[in-house]
N, C-alpha and C positions, 0 to 999 in steps of 0.2 A: 746220229747229230740227234738225235728225241732230247738231248741230257743237257744239251746247252741253250735250253731255256732256261732266262729269269725265273724269279719267284717276282711275284703278282706290287711286291713291295717293297722291292728295291725301286730305290730313287738316283736317279744318273749324277755325277757331279755338276754339270749347270744346273739342274736342279737346287740338289739344293742350296748353289750358291746363290739363283733370286731369291729363294724364300729364303734365303740368313739377310737380306735383301731389303728382301718387302718384311718380313716381318722387324727388322732395324725401325724401317718407317712408321710400324704402326704403333711400335712401344714408342716413339717420338712422338704421336699422334698423341699417345695417350699420357703420357706426360706432364706432357710443355701444361703449364700455363700461360691459359688466356684469359685478356680480360673484352669483356664487352660492355657494349652505354643500353639504359635500353628508357627512357620518358614513360615516369613516373611520378606518381600527385601528384594536386591539384595549384602547388605549388611552381611543378613544373612547366605544364600546360602556359602555366598564366612566365614565364622567364624563359620557354625555352630551355630547362633543361633536362640533359643527362644524367642520367644513376648512372653506378659502375660498381659489376661483380665482376668478381676475379671463377675459371672455371678448366676445371681436367677430366680430360676425358675425350674419347671415340669413338663413336658416334657422338653416345652419351653423357654427360656432365652427374661424371662420377664424384667429387668433388669440387659441391661449391660453394661458398663466402660469399655475403653480399659487403661492398665494403664503408659504403653509407657515401662515400666522398659522388660527390655530384660537379659533373663541368655544363658548363656554357655548348653550344654548340658551333661555339669556332675555341674550340679549345686551351680553356679559362681557364680557370676553379673554378665553382661557388662557392662550393664547401665539402672544407675542409677535416669526415670527420673523425673527432676522437675516442669512439668508441666502437670498441671489437667485435665483432657480430662473432658468430658460434661457427666456426668451418659441417658443415651436413654431409655427407659423406650419404651413396642411394647403394648399399649394396643391389637391384634389383637392374641398374641401370652399367655396375660391373658382371653383370654375366651378361647384360646385352651391345654391350664390348666386346668380351670373352667368344662367348659368341660371334660375333661381322668375325671379328680374328680372325681365329681356327676355320669357321665356315674359310673366306677370300680367302686366308694359305692352302687350306684344301683345295678348292680350284683351280689354285696357279697349280698346284703340285701336278694336279691329273691331268689342265693345259699341257703345257709346259711338256712328260711323258707323252701323252699324249701322240706332240705334235714332234722330238723323236724317234717314235717309234715308228710310224704312219710314213715318214724321211726314209725312217729306214728300209725301209718297205718298197717305196718311188724310187731308190741309186740303187739296193740292189736286182 
């Protein structure tokens, strides 16, 4: 019965399904554009104006663009900029995001396989 042992790199189907769902969530988090507002400029402090920016990527913003639009803190528009600001791309942030995703998936795969193997030993 020694020939029945599985190779260490082989994954169970349940582990593969969990990894597929989690990798889909990581892709969604990295490819969804989100907006955030920040207080900036001397006029913003006087009028309580929030500057708007757009970004993509998790946990680091890989693609970033300052929109130039400003809003009052109650959400009403203060300034709609006609200037098109360049989109900035950060290769270092892309490497960090990819590393975090791979490490998270690897840790999850190890945890799932460990749980399955321990449960199998306890049942037998």
